[in-house]
C-alpha positions in Angstrom: 26.5 15.5 4.3 24.3 17.4 6.6 21.0 15.7 7.5 17.8 17.5 8.3 15.3 15.6 10.4 11.6 16.5 10.3 9.0 15.8 13.0 5.6 16.4 11.4 2.3 17.3 13.0 -1.0 18.5 11.6 -0.4 22.2 12.3 3.4 22.5 12.6 6.6 20.8 11.4 9.8 20.9 13.4 13.2 20.6 11.5 16.6 19.9 13.1 19.8 19.9 11.1 22.7 17.7 12.3 26.2 17.3 11.0 27.7 13.9 9.9 28.6 13.1 13.6 25.0 13.7 14.7 25.6 17.0 16.5 22.7 19.5 16.3 23.4 22.5 14.2 20.2 24.4 14.1 16.4 23.9 14.4 13.3 25.5 13.0 9.5 25.2 13.6 7.2 26.1 10.7 3.5 26.2 10.1 2.2 23.2 8.0 1.1 25.6 5.2 2.5 26.4 1.8 4.1 29.5 3.2 5.7 27.5 6.0 7.0 24.9 3.5 8.6 27.7 1.4 10.2 29.0 4.6 11.6 25.5 5.3 13.0 25.1 1.8 14.8 28.4 2.1 16.1 27.5 5.6 17.3 24.1 4.3 19.0 25.8 1.3 21.5 27.6 3.5 23.1 24.3 4.4 23.9 23.5 0.7 23.4 19.9 -0.4 21.5 18.1 2.4 19.5 14.9 3.0 16.0 15.5 4.4 14.7 12.7 6.6 10.9 12.7 7.3 9.1 10.7 9.8 7.0 8.2 7.8 3.5 9.5 8.4 2.4 10.4 4.9 -1.1 11.6 5.8 0.7 14.5 7.5 3.8 14.9 5.3 2.7 14.2 1.8 2.3 17.8 0.8 5.5 18.8 2.5 7.4 16.0 0.7 6.1 17.2 -2.7 7.3 20.8 -2.0 10.7 19.4 -0.9 11.1 17.3 -4.0 10.0 20.2 -6.2 12.8 22.2 -4.5 15.3 19.5 -5.7 16.0 18.1 -2.2 16.6 14.4 -1.5 14.0 13.0 0.8 14.0 9.7 2.7 11.3 8.3 5.0 12.1 7.0 8.5 9.7 4.5 10.1 8.6 5.4 13.6 9.9 2.2 15.2 13.5 3.1 14.2 13.3 6.3 16.3 13.0 4.7 19.7 16.6 3.6 19.8 17.8 7.0 18.6 15.9 8.7 21.4 17.3 6.4 24.1 20.8 7.0 22.9 20.5 10.8 22.8 22.1 12.9 25.6 18.9 15.0 26.0 16.3 13.1 27.9 12.6 13.4 27.4 10.4 13.8 24.4 9.7 16.9 22.3 9.3 17.9 18.7 13.0 18.9 18.4 14.1 15.7 20.2 12.0 13.6 17.8 13.3 15.5 14.7 16.9 15.0 15.9 16.2 11.3 16.3 14.8 11.1 12.7 18.0 12.8 11.4 20.3 10.4 13.4 18.4 7.4 12.1 19.0 8.6 8.6 22.8 8.9 9.4 22.8 5.3 10.7 20.6 3.6 8.1 21.9 3.7 4.6 18.9 2.0 2.8 15.9 4.0 3.9 13.0 4.2 1.4 13.2 7.3 -0.8 10.3 9.6 -1.3 9.2 10.4 -4.9 6.5 12.4 -6.6 3.1 10.7 -6.8 2.3 8.9 -10.0 0.0 6.2 -11.4 0.8 3.8 -8.6 -0.8 6.1 -6.0 -3.8 6.7 -8.2 -4.2 2.9 -8.2 -3.8 2.6 -4.5 -6.5 5.4 -3.9 -8.9 3.6 -6.2 -8.3 0.2 -4.5 -8.8 1.7 -1.0 -12.0 3.5 -2.1 -13.4 0.3 -3.7 -12.6 -1.6 -0.5 -14.5 0.9 1.6 -17.5 0.8 -0.7 -17.4 -3.1 -0.6 -17.5 -2.9 3.2 -20.4 -0.5 3.1 -22.3 -2.8 0.7 -21.6 -5.8 2.8 -23.0 -4.1 5.9 -26.1 -2.9 4.0 -26.7 -6.3 2.5 -26.4 -8.1 5.8 -29.0 -5.8 7.3 -31.2 -6.1 4.2 -31.3 -9.9 4.5 -32.9 -9.7 8.0 -35.6 -7.4 6.7 -36.2 -9.7 3.7 -36.5 -12.7 6.1 -39.0 -10.7 8.2 -41.1 -9.8 5.2 -41.1 -13.3 3.7 -39.0 -16.1 5.0 -39.4 -18.0 1.8 -38.3 -15.1 -0.4 -35.5 -16.5 -2.6 -32.2 -14.6 -2.2 -29.2 -16.4 -3.8 -26.0 -16.7 -1.9 -23.8 -13.7 -2.7 -26.8 -12.4 -4.7 -27.0 -9.0 -3.1 -24.3 -7.7 -5.4 -26.0 -8.5 -8.7 -28.2 -6.0 -10.5 -30.7 -8.7 -11.7 -31.3 -9.8 -8.1 -32.0 -6.1 -7.1 -34.5 -5.9 -10.0 -36.3 -9.0 -8.9 -36.5 -7.9 -5.2 -37.8 -4.5 -6.1 -40.5 -6.0 -8.4 -41.5 -8.4 -5.6 -41.7 -5.8 -2.8 -43.2 -2.8 -4.7 -46.8 -2.3 -3.6 -46.5 -4.1 -0.3 -47.5 -2.1 2.7 -45.4 -1.5 5.9 -42.4 0.4 7.1 -40.2 -2.7 6.9 -40.9 -3.0 3.2 -40.2 0.8 2.7 -36.8 0.5 4.5 -35.9 -2.7 2.5 -36.6 -0.9 -0.7 -34.3 2.0 0.4 -31.6 -0.5 1.2 -32.0 -2.2 -2.1 -31.5 1.1 -3.8 -28.4 1.8 -1.7 -26.9 -1.6 -2.5 -27.6 -1.0 -6.2 -25.9 2.4 -6.0 -22.8 0.9 -4.3 -22.7 -2.0 -6.7 -22.8 0.4 -9.8 -20.0 2.5 -8.2 -17.9 -0.6 -7.4 -18.3 -2.0 -10.9 -17.2 1.3 -12.3 -14.1 1.4 -10.1 -13.3 -2.2 -11.1 -13.5 -1.3 -14.8 -11.2 1.7 -14.2 -8.7 -0.5 -12.3 -8.8 -3.0 -15.2 -7.7 -0.4 -17.6 -5.0 1.0 -15.3 -3.5 -2.4 -14.5 -3.5 -3.5 -18.1 -1.6 -0.4 -19.0 0.8 -0.2 -16.1 1.5 -3.9 -15.2 0.8 -6.3 -18.1 3.6 -8.6 -16.9 2.1 -8.8 -13.4 -1.2 -9.9 -14.9 0.6 -12.8 -16.5 1.5 -14.3 -13.1 -0.8 -17.3 -12.8 -3.7 -16.7 -10.4 -3.2 -12.9 -10.2 -6.3 -11.1 -11.1 -7.0 -7.4 -11.7 -8.0 -6.5 -8.1 -5.0 -8.4 -6.6 -2.6 -6.9 -9.2 -4.0 -3.4 -8.5 -3.5 -3.9 -4.7 0.1 -5.1 -5.2 0.9 -2.3 -7.7 -0.5 0.5 -5.4 1.0 -0.7 -2.2 4.5 -1.4 -3.7 4.8 2.1 -5.1 7.7 1.2 -7.3 9.6 -2.1 -7.1 12.9 -0.4 -8.1 13.1 1.1 -4.6 13.8 -2.3 -3.2 17.4 -3.5 -3.4 16.5 -7.2 -4.0 13.7 -9.7 -4.1 14.6 -10.5 -0.4 13.9 -6.9 0.6 10.6 -7.0 -1.2 9.7 -10.3 0.6 10.6 -8.7 3.9 8.4 -5.7 3.0 5.4 -7.8 2.2 5.8 -10.2 5.1 6.6 -13.4 3.2 10.2 -13.6 4.4 10.4 -15.5 7.7 12.0 -14.0 10.8 15.3 -15.6 12.1 15.0 -16.8 15.7 18.0 -19.0 16.1 21.3 -19.2 18.0 24.3 -21.6 17.9 24.2 -24.2 15.1 20.5 -24.9 14.6 18.9 -22.5 12.2 15.3 -21.7 13.0 12.8 -19.1 11.7 9.3 -18.1 12.6 6.3 -16.7 10.8 6.5 -13.0 10.0 3.2 -11.5 11.0 4.4 -8.0 10.0 5.0 -6.4 6.7 2.4 -5.0 4.3 -0.7 -7.1 5.0 -2.5 -5.9 1.8 0.2 -7.3 -0.4 0.5 -10.3 1.8 -3.3 -11.0 1.4 -3.1 -10.6 -2.4 -0.2 -13.0 -2.6 -2.1 -15.5 -0.4 -5.0 -15.3 -2.8 -2.7 -15.9 -5.8 -1.2 -18.9 -3.9 -4.6 -20.4 -3.1 -5.6 -20.0 -6.8 -2.5 -21.7 -8.0 -2.9 -24.6 -5.6 -6.4 -25.2 -6.9 -5.1 -25.3 -10.5 -2.8 -27.6 -12.2 0.2 -25.4 -13.1 3.7 -24.9 -11.7 2.4 -23.6 -8.3 0.3 -26.6 -7.7 3.2 -28.9 -8.6 5.5 -27.0 -6.2 2.9 -27.2 -3.4 2.4 -30.9 -3.9 6.2 -31.4 -3.8 6.4 -29.6 -0.5 3.6 -31.7 0.9 5.3 -34.9 -0.2 8.5 -33.7 1.5 6.7 -33.6 4.9 5.6 -30.0 5.1 2.3 -29.1 6.6 -0.4 -27.5 4.5 0.4 -24.0 6.1 4.1 -24.4 5.7 3.8 -25.5 2.0 1.5 -22.5 1.3 3.9 -20.1 3.0 6.8 -21.4 0.8 4.7 -21.0 -2.3 3.8 -17.4 -1.3 7.5 -16.6 -1.0 8.1 -18.1 -4.4 5.2 -16.0 -5.8 6.6 -12.9 -4.1 9.9 -13.4 -6.1 7.9 -13.9 -9.3 5.8 -10.8 -8.7 8.9 -8.7 -7.9 10.5 -9.7 -11.3 7.2 -8.8 -13.1 7.0 -5.4 -11.4 10.6 -4.6 -12.4 9.9 -5.7 -16.0 6.8 -3.5 -16.1 8.7 -0.5 -14.7 11.6 -1.0 -17.1 9.1 -1.2 -20.1 7.4 2.0 -19.0 10.7 3.9 -18.6 11.7 2.9 -22.1 8.4 4.0 -23.4 8.5 7.4 -21.7 12.0 8.1 -23.0 12.1 9.8 -26.4 13.5 7.8 -29.3 17.3 8.2 -29.9 17.9 10.9 -32.5 14.3 12.2 -32.4 13.7 15.9 -32.6 10.8 17.6 -30.8 9.0 20.0 -33.2 8.1 23.4 -31.9 4.3 24.0 -31.7 
């Protein structure tokens, strides 16, 4: 099969077609516009059935991927770290858009299990909401930290509960206390209270929306002990479909809970994987900490590892890997249930409007 590699940029995309032996057949540079995408689809169509390999930078290629998928082309994503070896092994030295596109195509020939691109669905909506909520939380935290200094300057004995600058009742109390006091500091503090209130209302609305989405999309994931709505939403959005992973081990490697082998000869050794998707890794860590504090299966497994001589960090990492496998099974179960629900019942007949 002919493979077309794509090197994407903000204004242009460069495409290079290679044969099964990795020899360059043709190349094309298009504008990163709908008209250019249409031109690329027509150019790719002259090769018949092809595999399109796109450098994995979705902020640049997402619209192009959608147009390629709508044109019935198979699209895979190539991580940028895989291209370095392909460029070094090429006959043509240097770096250019055609060289990079050819490297992308050669990686696709060499690697059989690259992640496949698919049309956006509810999982991306969940990811966008989670990312937007995280940004608003950071803005509220920055505003609340600055507000605390102003409140301390106005009245050092003013009672502000710990983590209280996220509760509407606390905002009401502070506004009632400060209203009518003179000074620029008080004026700024009231403005910042209003800003924290606005951010809190928006964050609460997003959390309610995520709760509805997760309960509909991933009920089995919510049944994992210690997995709350925000953690489940982060896992669901970042995973973008558990079926694209060939096994639970591949999913663990993706989220960074699988250790990295660093051994030779007869002694097997591994080290901590500091890579992988850190958002999912952080969510799994919070699930593990919650389970350890409880009295369920996770706490028993953690205590068993401690009794076997593991350190606290080692036992927690082993528990995270165990939770990763459980989460993977739950995601697959949810996706299977959704696919069955979306399929029409056997023997059903659609009535014309």
